N, C-alpha and C positions, 0 to 999 in steps of 0.2 A: 579241393573246391575253392573258388575264389570267393571274396567276401562278398561280391555283387551276387553271385549265384546263391550262397547260402542266405542272404537276406531276403531274396525272391522265393527261395524254397519256404523260408519261415512264413512269407505272406501268403503262400498257397494255403498253409496249413491254418493260418488265421482267419481265411474266409475271404469273399469278397464284401467289400463295403456297397451300401446302397448310393446309386446316384444321387447327387446335391439337386434339389429342387431348381429349376430353370425357368423362372418367371422374369417377364421384362420390368425394369425398374422404370419409375416415372422419369429418370434422368436419362431414359435411353435415346441416343442420338440417332434420328433417322435422316439418311443421305442418300437422295435421288440419284440414279446413274447420270442424269443430265448435269448435275451439279460438280461432277469431278473436276478438279483443276489439272493443269499441266505443271509438270516438275519444271522449276526455273534454275537454270545454272547460276551458281554463286549464291543463290538464296536456299535451294532445296539439294541440290547436289555439286560436287566438286570432282572435276576429273583429276585422277591422281595417277593414271598410266595408260598408255595405248599398247594393246597387245596384239601381236601378230597374226594374221588370219592363216599364216603358213609358215612353216619353218624349213628350209633346204627344199622349198618346192613342194612341200607334203602339208595337208591341211592340219589344223589345231582345233581341238575342242577343249573349252575352258568350263569347268564344271563347279568350282566353288573358291572360296578365299578365307586364309585363317585371319588370326587377329592383326597381323602384322600387313596386310594385304598382300602376302605371296600368294598365288594362284596356283591351283593345281588341275591338270588336264591331261590330254594325250596329243601327240602327234601320231597321225594316221599315215601309215606309209604303205602304198600299195604293194602286193606282194607280186605284181608283175606290170611290165610297161604296155600301154596301149596306145594307139595313135591319137592325136587329140581329135576331137569331136566323135570319138568311137561311143557306141551304144552297148558296148560290151560290158558286163558285170565282172568287176574284179575284186578278188578279196584282198583283204588288208591286215596288217597287224599293229598293234598298239604300241607306242613308245610312251610309257606314263612320264611324266616329267612335272616339276615345278618352275615357275617362273616370278622373280620378285620386281618390286616396283621399279628397278633399274634397268629391268631387262634381262637380268642372268637368268640363264635355264640349267636346271639340274636335272638329270636323268636318273630315275629310280630305278631302274632295271639295266642290267648290260645290254649293250647294242643288240639289237635282234636283227637278223638278215633272213631267216628263215621265211618260207610263204605261209607259215601257219596262220590261220585266221584268228584275229582276237580283236575285241573291242571293249573299251573302259566303260561299263555301265552304271558305275556309280563310285563315289569316292567321300571321304571325309579327310580333315586335317586338325590337329592342334599345335601347340608349340614343341611337342616331343614326337609326334608321329605322324604317317600319313597311311591310310589304308584304303584299299579300292577291290572292286571286283571287276574280274575280265571274262568274257564270254568267248567262247570257241565258235561264235556265229555273228553274223552281222544283222541277224533277224530277231524281233522282239520274242520273248518267251523261250529263250535258249535252256536246254537242259545241262549244257556243258560249260562249267564255271569254276572259277579259281578265285579264292579269297588271299590277298596279300596285306601285308604291312611293312612299313619301311621306317626305321628308327632313325631321326633326322641327325642325331649327335655321332652316331657311329656309322651312318651310310650303311645300315645293314639291312638287306631285303630278306623277308621270311615268306614263305607259302604256310598260311594259316589253316588251309582246308579246301575241298572241292566236291564238285558233285560225285565224285568217285567214294568219298567218305560214306560210311554206313549210316550216319544220322541222316543224310539227305533224302533218301527215299527214291524209288526207280521213277516215279512218276512227277518229280519235282523239277521246277524251273525258276528262272529269275523274271520279274517283273519290274516295271517302272519303280516302285515302291519299295522293292526289297534291297535297295541300296544300305552299303554299311554305314552304322553310325558309330562315333566314339562315344563310350560312356566311362569315366574313369580312365582304369588301364585295361579296359574290355572293349571288343566290337560287338555290336549286334547286327545282325542283317536277317531279312526275311527271304524265305522261298516259298512260292506259290506250287500249286499240284494241279492235276487235269480236272480235280474236284475241289473246289476253294473250301469246302470243309472238309476235305479229305486228309488221310494220314499224312500225306505229303507235304501240306503246309506246316510251316513251322516257323517261329522265330529261333534263330541259332545264336550262339555266342562262343568266343575264343577270347584269351588274353592276347594282347597286342605283342608281347613278348614271346608268344608261342611256347609257353610254359606247359600248357596241355592241349590236348585235340579240341576240335571244333565239336559242340554238343549242343542238343535240342534245350533251349530255355524255356519256351513256352510252345507245346503242341498245339496243332490245329489253329494256328495263329500267322499273321503276317503283317506287312508294312511298318516295322518299327521305326521310331521318331524319336530320338533321345535329346535330351537337355541335361542341364548339370545335375538335376534331382533324380531324373529316372527315365522312363520312356513310354510312349503311347504305344498300342499296337490294335489291329483289328483283329476281331475273332468271332468264330461263329458266322452269322448272317450277317457281317459288316459292323458288328457292335464295338465301339472304338472304347478301349480300356486303358487304364495307366497303372503301372506299378511304380512306386516311391522306393528308390534304392537304398534310402536311409532306415526307413521302417518296414520295408518289405510289403507294404499295404498295396493291395490292388482294387481299383474302383472302376466303375463304367461311368463314362463320361457322356455319351450319346449312343442311341440306339441303333444308330448306323444310317448311312446313305450314301452308298457307293463312294467314288473319290472325293464327294465335297464335305470333308471332313478331316480336321487337323487339329492336334493339341501340342503345343510347346511353350515354354517359358511363362507357364500359367494363363495362356489365351486358348480359348476353345473357338473354332471356326466351323460351322455347320451351315445348312442350307434349309429354308424352307420353298417349298415348291407349289405354285399354283397356277391357274388359267393366265395370270397376268404376269407370269415371269417367275424368276428366281430370287429371292432375297438372301443376301448373305448376311450371317450372324455373328458377331465377333462379341465375344464375353469373358471378362477376365476381371481381377483387381482394379486396373486402371482403366478398362474400356467397356461400353456397353452400347452397341451400335447395330443398327440395321442399315444394309445397303442394297440399294436397288429399287425397284425391281429390274432385272436383267433379262436376257433371252431365256431360251429354253434349256440352256446347259451352262453349267459351271464346273471347270474343271483345273487341272494343273495348280492344286491349291498349295502355297509355302508359307510357312511361319518361320521368320528368322528374327533376330535381335531387334524388337521393338517395330518390325514391319510384318505386314502380310500381302500377298500377292495371288491373283488367280486370271484365268483366263475366261472370258464369256464371250457372247455373241449377241449384243442387245438388239441389233437391226440385221442379224444374218452375217456380219462379217467378225473373225476373230478380233478381241482386243484384250490387251493386258491392263489390269487395274492394281495398284498399290495403295497400301493405307498405312499411313504412320499412326502406331497405336496410341502412342503419347496425347496426340491431340485429336485423334479421331478425324484426321483429314485424308480424304481420298483423292487420288491422282489417276488419270488416265496416262499411261505412259507409252503404249504403243498400239498400233492398229495392224500389227502383224504377230502372230501367235508366238514365234521364236526370237523376237529382237530386243526384249528387255527382261532381266531374269536376276532375282535376288541370288546373292552369292555367299551369304552369311556374314557375321560380324560388321554389319552395318556398310557392306558394299553392294553394288549392283553392277551389272554388265550389260551394256548398250550395243548391239551389233548392227554393223552397217553391210548393207548389200547393193550390189549392182545386179538386178534381178535374181537369181538363185545363187549368185555367187557371192561368198562372204568376203568383204574388203578390207574389214578392221573389226577391232573390239576395244570399246572404251571402257575401263574399270573406273567406275565413279563413287564417291564416298558420299553416302546418304547423311545431309546435315540435320 
């Protein structure tokens, strides 16, 4: 049993702490949606690399960055050739890759030339490891998945587990927030089930070096989100919980509000909904802010090192907002749902399009 697992089991035995009181401070900063600033090149962001929209004629998807600015993602290779402009659906297979700031591409798997359908559904990386999930379907909610790790020093590829393992459960599937997260020498990932509170939902864990099989870490739970101290997860009817890896303590952070909640790096993001719209709440050691109101929905919430982002629709059109936590400054970054994304470690990706076609990706450092 790993040290992490032993601590978490000890935490279960010690019980769950009551949630801390969540009352607004007199110093709470209220930021209206209309007051969002624009990110300015050279002052707020700095371009560090332009990443290709395709490699060898095949599309790329970039998912995140490590501390050195090396980006991880996939090349999507069609399993069959079709005529230009054809509306035929074509299966594809994933070529997981790294690309550094100089443009050097490192393939994480041997060349794949088969027609087996795969897609990279989530990934994470640190200085030593890359880990990712692949689905054997291009559709959301796939039940056929495989968890991999790649040791950067030795270039060793490992299969850590799959949907066929006994721990997964027959009704399990991957969803957006089941992405793998590195926590020390382990990876944690979530699986959903046809019944969110059912037996199939679980947070799973395995050591990145493959020294023990994939196992259930938290039953009837999902959506793990790790930082350097532990990880948050959703349990029961969307209650947001957190487990501290050092002490094994488990505490409730919020009673739950579907996808509009996240906790990382000591910052809690939740939402208050009313007829006037959605107000985003950010609470932590260095921030106490209320943002909005926005439109009827807030989603695609992210918390990274020093930044938060979310998608909303204040006037019916999707927009992406980002918040610099140290200064409680809110920016409107994009009026398209997919064209600006936090990548981790102080990086963001700006995607350029010509209609529906991606033409380029700018990796920027958030200053």
